[in-house]
C-alpha positions as CSV (number, residue, x, y, z in Angstrom):
1,M,8.7,135.6,-141.8
2,N,9.3,139.3,-142.4
3,R,7.2,142.0,-140.9
4,Y,4.9,142.1,-143.9
5,G,4.1,138.4,-144.1
6,R,0.5,137.4,-144.8
7,Q,-0.3,136.7,-141.1
8,T,-0.1,139.1,-138.1
9,T,2.2,136.8,-136.2
10,S,4.7,139.7,-136.3
11,L,2.8,141.1,-133.4
12,V,2.9,137.8,-131.6
13,L,6.7,137.8,-132.0
14,Y,6.7,141.4,-130.7
15,F,4.9,140.5,-127.6
16,N,6.9,137.3,-127.0
17,F,10.2,139.2,-127.5
18,H,9.3,141.6,-124.7
19,F,8.2,138.6,-122.6
20,F,11.7,137.1,-122.9
21,L,13.4,140.4,-122.6
22,S,11.7,141.1,-119.3
23,L,12.4,137.5,-118.2
24,F,16.1,137.4,-118.8
25,C,17.2,141.1,-118.8
26,Y,15.2,142.7,-116.1
27,H,15.1,139.8,-113.7
28,P,18.5,138.0,-113.5
29,L,18.5,134.4,-112.3
30,P,17.8,133.0,-109.8
31,M,14.1,133.8,-110.1
32,V,11.3,133.2,-107.7
33,F,8.2,131.5,-109.3
34,S,4.8,131.9,-107.6
35,Q,1.7,129.9,-108.4
36,L,-1.3,131.2,-110.3
37,S,-4.2,132.5,-108.3
38,S,-6.8,129.9,-107.5
39,N,-9.3,131.6,-109.8
40,Q,-7.0,131.5,-112.8
41,K,-5.9,127.9,-112.1
42,T,-9.5,126.9,-111.8
43,A,-10.3,128.6,-115.1
44,M,-7.5,126.9,-116.8
45,I,-8.5,123.5,-115.5
46,H,-12.1,124.1,-116.7
47,L,-10.8,125.2,-120.1
48,S,-8.6,122.0,-120.3
49,N,-11.6,119.8,-119.4
50,N,-13.7,121.4,-122.1
51,L,-11.1,121.1,-124.8
52,N,-10.1,117.5,-124.3
53,T,-12.6,115.2,-125.9
54,P,-12.4,111.6,-127.3
55,T,-11.6,113.0,-130.7
56,I,-9.5,116.1,-129.8
57,V,-6.5,116.0,-127.4
58,V,-4.9,119.2,-126.2
59,P,-1.8,118.4,-124.2
60,W,-3.0,120.1,-121.0
61,D,-3.2,117.7,-118.1
62,V,-3.2,119.0,-114.5
63,N,-2.4,115.6,-113.2
64,K,0.9,115.4,-115.2
65,E,1.8,119.1,-114.9
66,P,0.0,120.9,-112.1
67,N,1.3,124.3,-113.2
68,P,-0.7,125.6,-116.2
69,C,2.1,128.1,-116.9
70,L,4.2,125.2,-118.2
71,W,1.5,123.8,-120.5
72,T,2.1,123.9,-124.2
73,G,1.0,127.2,-125.7
74,V,0.5,128.9,-122.4
75,R,2.6,131.7,-121.1
76,C,2.4,133.6,-117.9
77,N,3.7,137.0,-116.8
78,P,7.4,137.2,-115.8
79,P,8.9,136.8,-113.3
80,T,6.2,135.6,-110.9
81,N,4.0,133.5,-113.2
82,S,1.1,134.7,-111.2
83,S,-1.2,135.2,-114.2
84,V,-1.8,133.9,-117.7
85,I,-1.0,136.3,-120.5
86,Q,-1.0,134.1,-123.6
87,I,-3.0,131.1,-124.8
88,S,-2.2,129.5,-128.1
89,L,-4.4,126.6,-129.4
90,S,-3.3,126.7,-133.0
91,G,-3.4,123.6,-135.1
92,Y,-5.5,121.3,-132.9
93,S,-8.4,120.8,-135.4
94,L,-10.8,122.3,-133.0
95,S,-14.4,122.4,-134.4
96,S,-16.5,123.3,-131.3
97,S,-16.2,126.9,-130.2
98,D,-17.8,126.2,-126.7
99,F,-14.5,126.8,-125.0
100,L,-14.1,130.4,-126.2
101,P,-16.3,132.1,-123.4
102,L,-14.2,130.2,-120.8
103,V,-11.1,132.0,-122.1
104,C,-12.6,135.3,-121.2
105,R,-12.5,134.3,-117.5
106,I,-8.8,134.9,-117.6
107,E,-8.7,138.6,-116.9
108,S,-5.0,139.0,-117.5
109,L,-5.0,137.6,-121.0
110,Q,-3.1,139.6,-123.7
111,I,-2.8,137.1,-126.6
112,L,-5.3,134.5,-127.9
113,D,-4.3,132.4,-130.9
114,V,-6.9,129.8,-132.2
115,S,-5.6,129.8,-135.8
116,Y,-5.4,126.7,-138.0
117,N,-8.5,125.0,-136.6
118,R,-12.0,124.1,-137.9
119,L,-14.1,126.6,-136.1
120,T,-17.3,127.7,-137.9
121,T,-18.8,130.1,-135.4
122,I,-17.8,132.3,-132.4
123,P,-20.3,132.4,-129.5
124,S,-21.8,135.8,-128.8
125,G,-20.7,135.4,-125.2
126,F,-17.1,135.6,-126.3
127,F,-17.5,139.1,-127.6
128,S,-19.5,140.3,-124.6
129,D,-17.1,138.9,-122.0
130,C,-13.8,139.2,-123.8
131,G,-14.7,142.8,-124.8
132,K,-14.3,143.7,-121.1
133,L,-10.7,142.5,-121.0
134,G,-8.8,145.8,-121.3
135,G,-5.4,144.0,-121.6
136,L,-6.3,141.8,-124.6
137,K,-3.9,142.9,-127.4
138,L,-4.1,140.2,-130.1
139,L,-6.8,137.9,-131.4
140,N,-5.9,135.4,-134.1
141,F,-8.8,133.4,-135.7
142,S,-7.0,132.9,-139.0
143,V,-7.3,129.7,-141.1
144,N,-10.6,128.4,-139.8
145,N,-14.0,127.9,-141.4
146,L,-15.8,130.9,-139.9
147,V,-18.9,131.9,-141.9
148,G,-21.3,134.9,-141.8
149,R,-20.6,138.6,-141.3
150,L,-17.8,140.1,-139.4
151,P,-19.0,140.5,-135.8
152,D,-19.4,143.8,-134.0
153,F,-16.5,144.5,-131.6
154,V,-17.8,146.4,-128.6
155,G,-15.2,147.0,-125.9
156,F,-11.8,145.5,-126.7
157,S,-10.2,148.8,-125.7
158,G,-6.7,147.4,-125.7
159,L,-6.9,145.3,-128.9
160,E,-4.0,146.1,-131.2
161,A,-4.0,143.2,-133.7
162,L,-7.0,141.3,-135.2
163,D,-6.5,138.5,-137.7
164,F,-9.4,136.7,-139.5
165,A,-7.5,135.7,-142.6
166,R,-8.4,132.6,-144.6
167,N,-12.0,132.0,-143.4
168,N,-15.3,132.2,-145.2
169,L,-16.6,135.5,-143.8
170,S,-18.8,137.6,-146.1
171,G,-20.9,140.7,-146.4
172,N,-20.1,144.4,-146.2
173,I,-17.9,145.9,-143.5
174,D,-19.2,149.2,-142.1
175,S,-18.9,150.1,-138.4
176,E,-18.1,146.7,-136.9
177,L,-14.5,147.8,-136.1
178,D,-15.0,151.4,-135.5
179,G,-14.9,151.1,-131.7
180,L,-11.4,149.6,-131.6
181,V,-9.5,152.6,-130.4
182,N,-6.1,151.0,-130.4
183,L,-6.2,148.8,-133.5
184,R,-2.9,148.8,-135.3
185,S,-3.0,145.6,-137.4
186,L,-6.0,144.2,-139.3
187,N,-5.8,141.1,-141.5
188,L,-9.0,140.0,-143.4
189,T,-7.3,138.3,-146.4
190,F,-8.8,135.3,-148.2
191,N,-12.4,135.8,-147.3
192,R,-15.6,136.7,-149.2
193,F,-16.2,140.3,-148.1
194,T,-18.0,142.5,-150.6
195,G,-18.8,146.2,-151.0
196,S,-16.5,149.1,-150.6
197,V,-13.1,149.0,-148.9
198,P,-13.9,149.7,-145.3
199,T,-12.7,153.1,-144.0
200,R,-14.0,152.9,-140.4
201,L,-11.1,151.0,-138.8
202,G,-10.8,152.4,-135.3
203,K,-11.9,155.8,-134.0
204,S,-8.3,156.8,-133.1
205,K,-7.1,156.0,-136.6
206,V,-3.8,154.5,-135.3
207,L,-4.0,151.6,-137.8
208,E,-0.6,150.7,-139.2
209,E,-1.2,147.5,-141.2
210,L,-4.2,146.9,-143.4
211,E,-4.5,143.6,-145.3
212,L,-7.7,143.0,-147.2
213,S,-6.4,141.0,-150.2
214,M,-8.2,138.2,-151.9
215,N,-11.8,139.2,-151.2
216,M,-14.5,140.7,-153.5
217,F,-14.3,144.4,-152.5
218,D,-15.3,146.6,-155.4
219,G,-15.7,150.2,-156.4
220,P,-13.0,152.9,-156.0
221,I,-10.4,153.3,-153.3
222,S,-11.8,155.9,-151.0
223,V,-9.7,159.0,-150.4
224,Q,-10.7,158.5,-146.7
225,I,-8.0,156.0,-146.4
226,V,-5.6,158.9,-146.3
227,G,-7.0,159.7,-142.9
228,Y,-5.0,156.9,-141.4
229,Q,-1.6,158.7,-141.3
230,N,0.2,155.9,-139.4
231,L,-0.3,153.3,-142.2
232,T,2.9,151.5,-143.1
233,L,1.3,148.5,-145.0
234,I,-1.7,148.5,-147.4
235,D,-2.6,145.3,-149.3
236,L,-5.7,145.5,-151.4
237,S,-4.7,142.9,-154.0
238,G,-7.0,140.3,-155.5
239,N,-10.2,142.2,-155.3
240,Q,-12.4,144.0,-157.9
241,L,-11.5,147.5,-157.2
242,S,-11.9,150.0,-160.1
243,G,-11.4,153.6,-160.9
244,I,-8.2,155.6,-160.4
245,V,-5.8,155.5,-157.4
246,P,-6.5,158.7,-155.4
247,A,-3.6,161.2,-155.8
248,G,-3.9,161.9,-152.1
249,I,-2.4,158.5,-151.2
250,G,0.9,160.3,-151.4
251,E,0.1,161.9,-148.1
252,L,0.7,158.7,-146.2
253,S,4.2,159.6,-145.3
254,K,4.9,156.5,-143.3
255,L,3.8,154.0,-145.9
256,E,6.4,151.2,-146.6
257,V,4.4,148.7,-148.6
258,L,1.6,149.3,-151.1
259,I,0.1,146.4,-152.9
260,L,-2.8,147.0,-155.4
261,S,-2.3,144.0,-157.7
262,A,-5.0,142.0,-159.5
263,N,-7.8,144.5,-159.5
264,K,-9.5,146.6,-162.2
265,L,-7.8,149.9,-161.5
266,S,-7.2,152.2,-164.5
267,G,-5.8,155.5,-165.4
268,G,-2.2,156.3,-164.5
269,I,0.2,155.5,-161.8
270,P,0.0,158.5,-159.4
271,Q,3.0,160.8,-159.6
272,S,2.6,161.2,-155.8
273,I,4.1,157.7,-155.3
274,S,7.5,159.5,-155.7
275,N,6.7,161.5,-152.5
276,F,7.1,158.4,-150.3
277,T,10.6,158.3,-148.7
278,S,9.9,155.2,-146.7
279,L,8.1,153.2,-149.4
280,W,10.2,150.2,-150.4
281,R,7.6,148.0,-152.2
282,F,5.0,149.0,-154.7
283,A,3.0,146.4,-156.7
284,A,0.2,147.4,-159.1
285,N,0.5,144.5,-161.5
286,S,-2.5,142.9,-163.3
287,N,-4.7,146.0,-163.6
288,N,-5.8,148.3,-166.4
289,F,-3.4,151.1,-166.0
290,N,-3.0,152.6,-169.5
291,E,-0.9,155.8,-169.3
292,T,2.8,156.4,-169.3
293,I,5.0,155.6,-166.3
294,P,5.8,158.8,-164.4
295,G,9.4,159.6,-163.7
296,G,10.8,159.5,-160.2
297,I,8.5,156.8,-158.7
298,A,11.3,154.4,-158.1
299,K,13.5,156.9,-156.3
300,H,13.3,155.1,-152.9
301,L,11.9,151.7,-154.0
302,K,13.5,148.3,-153.6
303,N,10.7,146.4,-155.4
304,L,8.5,147.7,-158.2
305,D,5.9,145.6,-160.1
306,L,3.8,147.2,-162.8
307,S,3.5,144.1,-165.0
308,Y,0.4,143.0,-166.9
309,N,-1.1,146.4,-167.6
310,S,-1.5,148.5,-170.7
311,L,1.2,151.1,-169.8
312,S,2.6,152.8,-172.9
313,G,5.4,155.2,-173.9
314,S,9.0,154.7,-173.1
315,I,10.7,153.5,-169.8
316,P,11.7,156.7,-167.9
317,S,15.4,157.2,-168.0
318,D,15.7,157.3,-164.2
319,L,13.5,154.3,-163.5
320,L,16.2,151.6,-163.6
321,S,18.9,153.7,-162.1
322,S,17.7,154.0,-158.5
323,S,20.5,152.8,-156.2
324,N,18.0,150.9,-154.0
325,L,16.1,149.1,-156.7
326,Q,16.4,145.3,-156.4
327,T,13.5,144.0,-158.5
328,L,11.7,145.6,-161.4
329,D,8.9,144.0,-163.4
330,L,7.4,145.9,-166.4
331,S,6.6,142.8,-168.4
332,N,3.4,142.5,-170.5
333,N,2.7,146.1,-171.2
334,R,2.9,148.3,-174.4
335,L,6.2,150.0,-173.7
336,E,8.3,151.2,-176.6
337,G,11.8,152.6,-177.2
338,Q,15.1,151.4,-175.8
339,I,16.1,150.0,-172.5
340,P,17.7,152.8,-170.4
341,P,21.5,152.3,-170.3
342,V,21.9,153.3,-166.6
343,V,20.9,150.4,-164.4
344,S,20.9,150.1,-160.6
345,P,23.9,148.0,-159.3
346,S,21.5,146.5,-156.7
347,L,19.3,144.8,-159.3
348,V,18.5,141.2,-158.6
349,R,15.6,140.7,-161.0
350,L,14.9,142.7,-164.2
351,R,11.8,141.7,-166.2
352,L,10.9,143.7,-169.3
353,G,9.4,140.9,-171.5
354,S,6.4,141.1,-173.8
355,N,6.6,144.7,-174.7
356,S,7.7,146.5,-177.9
357,L,11.1,147.5,-176.8
358,D,13.8,147.8,-179.6
359,G,17.5,148.6,-179.9
360,V,20.3,146.7,-178.4
361,I,20.6,145.2,-174.9
362,P,22.7,147.6,-172.8
363,T,25.1,144.7,-172.0
364,A,28.0,146.9,-170.9
365,T,25.9,148.1,-167.9
366,I,24.1,144.8,-167.3
367,A,27.4,142.9,-167.2
368,T,28.4,144.9,-164.1
369,L,25.4,143.7,-162.2
370,K,27.0,141.2,-159.8
371,K,23.8,140.5,-157.9
372,L,21.6,140.0,-161.0
373,T,19.8,136.6,-160.8
374,Y,16.9,136.9,-163.3
375,L,17.2,138.7,-166.7
376,E,14.0,138.4,-168.8
377,L,13.8,140.5,-172.0
378,E,11.7,138.0,-174.1
379,N,9.1,138.9,-176.7
380,N,10.4,142.3,-177.8
381,N,12.1,143.7,-180.9
382,L,15.6,143.7,-179.6
383,T,18.4,143.5,-182.2
384,G,22.1,143.1,-182.3
385,L,24.4,140.4,-180.9
386,I,24.3,138.5,-177.6
387,S,27.3,140.1,-176.0
388,P,30.0,137.8,-174.5
389,E,30.0,140.3,-171.6
390,L,26.8,138.6,-170.3
391,G,29.1,135.8,-169.1
392,D,30.2,138.2,-166.4
393,C,26.8,138.0,-164.6
394,R,28.0,135.1,-162.6
395,N,24.9,134.9,-160.4
396,L,22.4,134.6,-163.2
397,A,20.0,131.7,-162.7
398,L,17.6,132.6,-165.5
399,L,18.4,134.2,-168.9
400,N,15.4,134.7,-171.2
401,L,16.0,136.5,-174.5
402,A,13.6,134.5,-176.6
403,Y,11.3,135.9,-179.4
404,N,13.5,138.8,-180.4
405,Q,15.6,139.6,-183.5
406,L,19.0,138.8,-182.0
407,S,21.6,137.6,-184.5
408,G,25.2,136.3,-184.6
409,A,26.8,133.5,-182.8
410,L,25.9,132.0,-179.4
411,P,28.8,133.3,-177.2
412,A,30.9,130.6,-175.5
413,D,31.2,133.0,-172.6
414,L,27.7,132.0,-171.4
415,G,29.5,128.9,-170.2
416,N,30.8,131.0,-167.3
417,L,27.3,131.3,-165.8
418,G,27.8,128.5,-163.3
419,S,24.6,129.3,-161.5
420,L,22.4,129.3,-164.6
421,E,19.3,127.1,-164.4
422,V,17.2,128.3,-167.3
423,L,18.5,129.5,-170.8
424,R,15.8,130.5,-173.3
425,L,17.0,131.9,-176.6
426,Q,14.4,130.5,-179.0
427,F,12.9,132.3,-182.0
428,N,15.9,134.6,-182.8
429,N,18.3,134.7,-185.7
430,L,21.3,133.0,-184.1
431,S,23.8,131.2,-186.2
432,G,26.9,129.1,-185.9
433,G,27.5,126.1,-183.7
434,I,26.5,125.2,-180.2
435,P,29.5,126.1,-178.0
436,I,30.9,123.2,-175.9
437,Q,31.1,125.6,-173.0
438,I,27.3,125.8,-172.7
439,T,27.1,122.0,-172.3
440,Q,29.2,122.3,-169.2
441,L,26.8,124.3,-167.2
442,P,26.3,122.2,-164.1
443,K,22.9,123.5,-162.9
444,L,21.1,124.0,-166.2
445,S,17.6,122.4,-166.2
446,V,16.0,124.1,-169.2
447,L,17.9,124.7,-172.5
448,N,15.8,126.1,-175.3
449,I,17.7,127.4,-178.4
450,S,15.0,126.3,-180.8
451,W,14.0,128.0,-184.1
452,N,17.2,129.7,-184.9
453,S,19.8,128.9,-187.6
454,L,22.3,127.0,-185.6
455,N,24.4,124.5,-187.5
456,G,27.0,121.8,-186.9
457,S,26.6,118.8,-184.7
458,I,25.2,118.4,-181.2
459,P,28.3,118.4,-179.0
460,P,28.9,114.9,-177.4
461,S,29.6,116.8,-174.1
462,V,25.8,117.5,-173.9
463,S,25.7,114.4,-171.7
464,N,27.5,116.4,-169.0
465,M,24.3,118.3,-168.2
466,Q,23.0,115.9,-165.7
467,S,20.5,118.5,-164.3
468,L,18.8,119.1,-167.6
469,V,15.1,118.4,-167.6
470,N,14.1,120.0,-170.9
471,M,16.3,120.3,-174.0
472,N,14.8,121.9,-177.1
473,L,17.1,122.2,-180.2
474,Q,14.2,122.1,-182.7
475,G,14.0,124.1,-185.8
476,N,17.7,124.7,-186.6
477,K,20.2,123.3,-189.1
478,L,21.9,120.8,-186.9
479,S,23.4,117.8,-188.7
480,G,25.2,114.6,-187.8
481,S,24.0,112.0,-185.3
482,I,22.6,112.2,-181.8
483,P,25.4,111.7,-179.2
484,V,25.4,108.2,-177.7
485,G,26.0,109.7,-174.2
486,I,22.5,111.2,-174.2
487,A,21.4,107.9,-172.6
488,S,23.1,108.9,-169.3
489,M,21.0,112.1,-168.9
490,N,18.8,110.7,-166.2
491,S,17.0,113.9,-165.4
492,L,15.9,114.6,-169.0
493,M,12.1,114.5,-169.4
494,E,11.6,116.2,-172.7
495,L,13.8,116.1,-175.8
496,Q,12.9,118.2,-178.9
497,L,15.2,117.6,-181.9
498,G,12.7,118.0,-184.8
499,E,13.1,120.2,-187.9
500,N,16.9,119.6,-188.3
501,Q,19.1,117.6,-190.6
502,L,20.1,114.8,-188.1
503,S,20.8,111.3,-189.4
504,G,22.5,108.1,-188.4
505,D,21.4,105.6,-185.7
506,I,19.0,106.7,-182.9
507,P,20.9,105.9,-179.7
508,R,19.4,104.6,-176.5
509,M,17.3,107.4,-174.9
510,P,17.1,108.3,-171.2
511,A,14.6,106.0,-169.5
512,N,13.0,108.9,-167.7
513,L,11.8,110.7,-170.8
514,Q,8.2,111.5,-170.0
515,I,6.8,114.6,-171.7
516,A,7.9,114.2,-175.3
517,L,10.5,112.8,-177.7
518,N,10.5,114.6,-181.0
519,L,12.7,113.4,-183.8
520,S,10.5,114.6,-186.7
521,S,11.6,116.2,-189.9
522,N,15.1,114.8,-190.0
523,L,17.0,112.3,-192.1
524,F,16.6,109.2,-190.0
525,Q,16.1,105.9,-191.9
526,G,15.9,102.2,-191.3
527,L,13.8,100.4,-188.7
528,I,12.2,102.1,-185.7
529,P,14.8,101.1,-183.1
530,E,13.9,98.6,-180.4
531,T,15.6,100.8,-177.8
532,L,12.5,103.0,-177.7
533,S,10.7,100.2,-175.9
534,R,12.4,101.4,-172.7
535,L,10.4,104.6,-172.7
536,S,7.5,103.3,-170.6
537,G,6.6,106.7,-169.2
538,L,6.7,108.6,-172.5
539,E,3.5,110.5,-173.4
540,I,4.3,111.9,-176.9
541,L,6.5,110.3,-179.6
542,D,7.0,112.0,-182.9
543,L,8.9,110.2,-185.7
544,S,7.1,111.8,-188.6
545,N,8.7,113.1,-191.8
546,N,11.7,110.9,-191.9
547,N,12.7,107.8,-193.9
548,F,11.8,105.0,-191.4
549,S,11.0,101.7,-193.1
550,G,9.8,98.3,-192.2
551,K,6.9,97.5,-189.9
552,I,5.5,99.5,-187.0
553,P,6.9,97.5,-184.0
554,D,4.4,96.0,-181.6
555,F,6.3,97.3,-178.6
556,L,4.9,100.8,-179.4
557,T,1.5,99.5,-178.4
558,T,2.8,98.6,-174.9
559,L,4.1,102.0,-173.9
560,G,1.5,102.5,-171.2
561,A,1.8,106.3,-170.9
562,L,1.7,107.0,-174.6
563,T,-1.1,109.4,-175.8
564,Q,0.2,110.7,-179.1
565,L,2.1,108.8,-181.8
566,S,3.1,110.4,-185.1
567,L,4.6,108.2,-187.8
568,S,3.3,110.1,-190.8
569,N,5.3,110.6,-194.0
570,N,7.8,107.7,-193.7
571,E,8.2,104.5,-195.7
572,L,6.6,102.1,-193.2
573,S,4.8,99.0,-194.4
574,G,2.7,96.2,-193.1
575,E,-0.4,96.3,-190.9
576,I,-0.9,99.0,-188.3
577,P,-0.9,97.3,-184.9
578,K,-3.9,97.7,-182.6
579,F,-3.3,100.6,-180.1
580,P,-5.2,101.4,-177.0
581,S,-8.2,103.7,-177.5
582,W,-6.6,106.6,-175.7
583,V,-3.6,106.7,-178.1
584,M,-4.0,109.1,-181.0
585,V,-2.1,107.6,-184.0
586,D,-1.2,109.5,-187.1
587,A,0.3,107.3,-189.8
588,H,-0.8,108.9,-193.0
589,G,1.7,109.3,-195.9
590,N,3.1,105.7,-195.5
591,K,2.1,104.0,-198.8
592,G,2.9,100.5,-197.6
593,L,0.7,100.6,-194.5
594,I,-2.5,98.6,-194.2
595,N,-5.2,99.2,-191.6
596,R,-7.3,96.0,-191.6
597,T,-8.8,96.2,-188.2
598,T,-12.2,97.9,-187.7
599,I,-11.8,97.8,-183.9
600,N,-9.1,100.3,-183.9
601,T,-10.0,103.9,-183.4
602,P,-9.4,105.6,-186.8
603,T,-6.6,108.0,-187.1
604,L,-7.2,111.6,-187.7
605,T,-6.2,111.2,-191.3
606,E,-8.4,108.2,-191.8
607,K,-11.3,110.1,-190.3
608,K,-10.8,112.9,-192.8
609,E,-10.4,110.4,-195.7
610,M,-13.6,108.6,-194.6
611,S,-15.4,111.8,-194.3
612,C,-14.5,112.8,-197.9
613,A,-15.3,109.4,-199.3
614,G,-18.6,109.4,-197.5
615,K,-19.5,112.8,-198.9
616,I,-18.8,111.5,-202.5
617,L,-20.8,108.4,-202.0
618,F,-23.7,110.3,-200.5
619,A,-23.7,112.7,-203.5
620,I,-23.7,109.8,-206.0
621,G,-26.5,108.0,-204.1
622,A,-28.6,111.1,-203.9
623,T,-28.2,111.7,-207.6
624,V,-29.3,108.2,-208.5
625,F,-32.2,108.4,-206.1
626,V,-33.5,111.7,-207.7
627,V,-33.2,110.2,-211.2
628,V,-35.0,107.0,-210.3
629,S,-37.7,109.0,-208.5
630,I,-38.3,111.3,-211.4
631,T,-38.5,108.3,-213.8
632,I,-41.0,106.5,-211.6
633,L,-43.2,109.6,-211.3
634,A,-43.0,110.4,-215.0
635,I,-44.4,107.0,-216.2
636,P,-47.9,107.3,-214.6
637,L,-48.0,111.0,-215.4
638,S,-47.4,110.4,-219.1
639,G,-50.1,107.7,-219.2
640,Y,-52.6,110.1,-217.5
641,K,-51.9,112.7,-220.2
642,L,-52.4,110.1,-223.0
643,V,-55.8,109.0,-221.6
644,K,-56.9,112.5,-221.2
645,K,-56.0,113.3,-224.8
646,R,-58.0,110.4,-226.1
647,N,-61.1,111.4,-224.1
648,Y,-61.1,114.7,-226.0
């Protein structure tokens, strides 16, 4: 786990490192071990007795191991082992917090870790007693079920790290932490705190790491946060913060990580971000930023994520060229213009999808990126050819150029991408055949080249792609037959071959097909093959718009996972078999089909036809009823008029 993981275990490691350093460097073997004082040993035994219950077993047993310093999760000061400095009770499913005040009897304690338990409350006696322990440096209550407000910390003069992440704490935070004069790391992520982002986080303002993500804090980011000049990490992601980012944030000269993702922040990205010489990660994705991207902000960054905003204008010419830049994500914005031609040689991931970028892909530069692993430029207005030079990016695992206006042939050089796992080129204007080289990619799991103008046959060597899970060749001009070897593709779960000009016999399909098999809108004819009966896990089968004839085979009713079956617009005849109620069957457009059962759930087409017929019958019936009613009423009325006339 790196220094900026979601938990403050970094400080635990820090303390443990110095423990071992002093143990092995400053006190060479042999070492003299002394026993704990009688007070501390008694306190540890009382703690052990309190913890061990019929349902909870903590492996502390003075009868098996008389020295508590050797108990699991307990560490004592080196080299004498005369006092306990760390107690870790993480992951024992503790639900009762009665033991916590007993911990405070160990005056030498520096680290207490009770994370990954089921605690719901902390006794008030814990705060009053442990607050007096001047040497207590780290408290970790993360991943429990604590409820209520954050308690007041009175005392705790030596506390440096406080972790309450992943609990159910709620309410506003005001002055509860203000008395912690040495607090350097605070983690309150994944709780239910509300109100403004707290700014009273230790009177001495020595805080270095502030993690408040995944709460319900709202309102603007207070400029008072700038008062904590030692901050190296700020994570405010996953809240409901609004307004602009204060320009003064650029004064935090030691800041290394700034995460503002998933809020409601608006305005522009502060130009002052470029002032940070130590900042290596900046994430402000999933907000409402709507101005242009200022130049120079990536000067020192390694990771920049501004995706899912409404940023406009062009990409600054220097944004991609920073020599340190490793990952850049500008996807899902409103950016225009061309992709800058100068790109950092350190780039590992480049995501520019779902914008309005145009022009050609700067392949000459991208081809030199030996570390590039993800290239995602989908859903733009890019034109030109897919350059064979992309085959030089040997570390590419994902290449997504879908939904553009790329034309020309599919380059065979893409077959050089031996690490490629995902290839998405759908919805372009590609033409020509499918190169055999692409079917030799050993790690490819997703191949989507649908909705282009590719022609020729499906290469028989496609069966070499034994890692392929999804193959989508739909919406092209492919002809010939489906290769027989496709049956050996045991990883294949979805096969989309619709909207082509395929013909011939349908070969045996991979038994693991599960998501869908789409053979619609081709030139297949004859009987629906018996080999499809092997597809017991298949959910969607589409054979529509072909020339299949004969009866609908009964084995289709036994495919237990089937939910959708489309047989429309073929030449099928005979009776429609009875399918389970959860299977949606579309068989319209087959003139020879008969549906004689009334138990079957009507198909969508039949429901529409019944609805139309019902409306016509209703209209006729209503007309007859009106005519008859008028006639019946007219007879006595005319008689009344005749009698009345005679009386006069």
